[in-house]
N, C-alpha and C positions, 0 to 999 in steps of 0.2 A: 504493500500500500504506500503510495507516494506521499511524502510529507508536503503539505500545502501551507504556505504562509501568506502574509499580506502582499508580498511582492508578486506572487503568482496568481492572486485571487482573480483579478480582472481578466487575464488571458484565459485562464481555465473556464471562467464563467462564460465568456463570449464564445469560446470554442463549443461549449455545451449547447449554447443557444442556437448557434448557426446550424447545428445538427437536429435539434429537437423543437424548434419554435413552431407555433401554430401560424397558419396563414390567415391573418386578420386584416380587413380592409384599411384600417387606420394606420397600419404599419407600412403601407405602400404609398405614403404621401408625406410631403414636407409642408403641406398647407397648414398653417397654425390654426385656422378656423376649424378644420376637420379634426385635427389633433385635440384641440380644446373641447370640441363637441363630444368626442369619444371619451375623454377623461371625465367630463361632468356626468355623462350618462353612466359610466362604469363605477362611479363612487358608490360604495356599499351595494353593488349590483354584480351578480355573476356575469361572465362574458356571454354565456348562452342566452341569458335573459336580455342583456343590453344590446346585443348585436342587431336584432330586428328593429329596435328603436333607433339605433344609429342609422341604419339604412333608410328608415322612414324619414328621419329628419334631413338627411342629405338629399333625399329625393324631393321633399317638400320645400326645403330651404337650402339650395345648393351653395349659396354664398351668404356671407354674414349680413349683407344689406337686405336680403330676402327675409331672414329671420328678424332683423331689426324692425322691418316695416309690417310684420305680421301683427294681428290682434292677439292680446294676451290669452283670450279664450281659445284661440286656435292653437297656441303653443301648449297650453295646459291640456287640451283635448288630446294632442299627439303624445303628450307625456303620460297620459292616464294609465295607471297600472304599475308605474315604476316607483311610486311613493316618494317621500321626501320632496314635496312639491316646491319647497323653497329653492331647490336646485334649478327648477324650470323657470321660476320667477327671476332668479339671479342671472340665469343664462340669457333671458330676454332683455333684462335691464343692461347687462354688460354689452350685448350686441347693439343695443340702441346707442350706448355711449360711444362705442368704437365707430359706429356708422356716422353719428352726428358730430362727434368731437375729434375723431382721429382719421376721418376720411377712409374708413374701412380698413385701416392698417393696424395690425397688431403691434404692440410694443415688442422690441427685439431682445430684451434682456430680462433676466430673472427678476431683478429688483423692480423694473418698470411694470412687469406683469403682475407683481404683487399688489399694485395700486388699484387693480381692476376689481369690480364688485364680484364676489363669489369665487375669486381665485386666491387660493391659499398657497402655502409653500409647496405642497405636492403637485398641484396642477401647474403652478408657475415653473417648477423644475421640469415637468414633463414637456411643456411647450418649448421652453428654452433649449432643452437638450435635443428633443426630437426634430424640431423645426430649424434650430439655429446652431446645434452642436455646442452649446454652452455647457461646460463641465459642472453641472449642478445636480446633485443626487436627488432622486425621488425616494420618498419613504411612505409606503403603504403597509397594509397588514402583511402581505407576502414578504416584503423586504424586512420588516421587523422580525418575522419568524426566522428567516435565514440568518440574519445578523445575530440575534440573541442566542440561537443554537450554536453557531460557529464559534462565537466568542464566549459562550457560557454566561450570558448576562441575565441576572435575576431581577433587574429593575422592573417596576410596574410599567408596562407599555401604554397604559392609559394616561400616564403623567406626561405633560409637555416636556419636562426636563429629560425624560428617557428618550422621547422622540427626537429631541435636539441632539442628544448624545449619539443616537443611531445615525442621524443625518451627518454629524461630524465624522463618524467612522466611514460612512459611505463616500463622503467627499474626499476622504483620504485614499479610499480604494479605487475610486472611479478612474476609468481610462480617459486621459485628456485628449487622446486622438479620436476615440470612438465613444464619447459619453452617451450618445443615443443608443448604441448597441448595449452598453453596460446597463443602462437603466431598464431597457426592455428585457434584457437577459435576467437581471436579478428578480424582477417581478414574475417573469415566466418560470424561473426556477422554483420560486416559492409556490406558484400555482400548480405546477405539474410534478415536481420532484420532491421538494422539501415540504410536503403537505402537512396540514394540521394533524391528521391521524394517518397512520401507516406511511410515514415518509420512507422513501426508497433508499435507505442508508446502505444497504448491501451493494448497491451499484452507484454510489455517490462519488463524484470526482473530488469532493471536499472531505471525504471521510478521514483522510490522513491528517487533517488539521482541525477537525470539528470537535470542540470540547463536549458538546452534548452527546455526540456519538461515543466519545471516549468514556464518558461517565454514565452512559445509558440513561440520560435525563431528557430525552426528546419529548416525552409526554408532559414534562414539567415546564417546558419553554415553548413559546414565550409566556411569561408570567403576567397575569392580569387579575386584579382584585375582582371579587364577586360582583356581578351586575346588580344594579338597582332593581328591586322587585317591580314587576310590571304593574301599572295602575289599572284597576278594573273600573269600567264605566258602563252605565245602563242608559241606553237611548230608546226613546219612544217616539216613533215617527208617525206623523199624521198625513194620510193620503187624502188630500183635498182636491176633488175633481169637479169640473163643470163641463158637462157634456163629455167629450172625449179628451179634454185637456186636463193636465195635472199641474198644480201649483208647485213651482220650484223657486228657491231663493239662494243667492250667492252667499257663501259663508264669509263671515267677517274676519278681521285680523285677530290675532291673539290666541288661536287654537289650531288644532289639526285641520288640514284640508282648506286652508285659507284660499279664497278665490274660486273654489269649486262650487258647483251647484248641488243643492241638497234639498230634501223635503223638510217642511216645518218639523221641529224636533224638541222634545222635552227630555232633559236629562235629570235623573234622580241618583241619589247616593247608593241606593240598594234596589234590588228587585221589588217591584210593587205589583199588586194584582189589578185587574181591570177596574174594580170599584174604587180602589184607592187612587188610580190615575184620574178617574172622573172627578173626584173630590179635589185633587191637585189642580186640575184644569179650571174648575169653578173658582178656585181661590187665586188664580193667576191673572195678573193684569194683562199679560200678553195673550194668553190663550183662553180667556174666559168666554169669548164668543164662539168657541169651537164646541161642537157636539160630536162625540166619537162613538164608534160602533165596533163591536168585536169582529175579528176576522179569524179565519182558520190558518193564517200564515204562521208557521212555527218561528220561534226565536232564532235569530241568526247570530253566529259568533264570528267576529272579525279580529284578527291579531295584527297589531302593529309592533314596531320595534320595542316600545316601552309601555304599550297600552293593550288591554284586551277589552273589546267592546261587545256587549250583548245588546242586540237590537230587536225591538218588537215593532210591528207595523199595524196601524189602525186606520180604518176608513173614517173620514171626518166631513162634517158640514159646518157651515157658518150660520149662526142664529140670525144675523142681520139680513133682512130680506132685500135691503137696498144694495147689497153687494152685487155688482154687475161683472160680466165677463169682460176682461180687458186684454188688449194685445200685450204680448210679452215685453217687459221692460228690460233695461240693461242689467239691473241688479236682482229683479224678481218678477214673477208673473206666471201666467198660464201658458203651457207649452204642449204641443202634440208629442206623441212618442217619437215621431221622426225628428222633431226639433230637439227633443231631449237627447237623442242619440248623438247629436252634434255638440252638445254642451260638455264641458269638462266636469266630471263627477267622481266622487270617491268610488273605489272598487266595490265597496259594500252596497252602494245604491245601484250600481250597474248590475251586480249579481241579483239583487232583489227584482229589478225591472225585468231582467232576462228570464227569471224563474217564474214570476207571478203575474206580470202585466203585459207580456207579449204573446 
């Protein structure tokens, strides 16, 4: 088994990559727009899930000015299903800034890229190295796993100080001639070879220098403190229909699904039965004019990264007889199922509509 040290690291890594890399479309371009788009989509998203979204965005918005001039609803609708919708809003805001303020030209350095909305150290390093060959190391989950195992680091990777330390190590290791290949390679190596479980240590080119392998501590690294317990929430949705139209409203700032369209909803701290919900509505200033009816729709469970939502759906009417049918407004109104299809919506609402109302 060959001994591997820091001086060999970049060459060994790049050699492995050139033999084992996946053929992904964003690796065949130096266009900073497409590189940026792929990196935003792939944040906290598996490649298999993100790839169709990347292809859809490139087809719909082939250049940054096309994305900048799109309506926010159009961007959110295309993003629907990826989650973490702030990524989409920041993507759109950044595109508009580059279009209007920078004449569609991306900054060409890591430091300048960091000034853009929604672009942090990882994304800035990716664009700077892939598009402009600036030797600035990327640090994502795959990279942290490779580095903590190779160097035997037990620092908590959820801490910014640990991530900074790993970035310093990677900037020491990075190839100055081929920083783009180095960054692609170390992420790919973590994704395909130095995997979270069942890493391929028996055929690893770094086994001769890896501290985790020498100590058989692969399962312990990277170290991360226990996750915060998921928050449980109880949503009660009101299906308010007039003829064949359904009332929808855009969700406000300050909570999940900001900017997406949703049904009117009452949240309670715990599960409540139908009779308790009626009492709650009668005592509510916002919902006191609603009359609700039981439905046979079973409770739906929806899991987010730090939240678990239990949703029930009820048919509803409005007591006020002067309520008239209105054309859909920008923030709320009555929509046909066809119009609702084009609106950006939480996956929970999409699943409900597809299962029970189509």
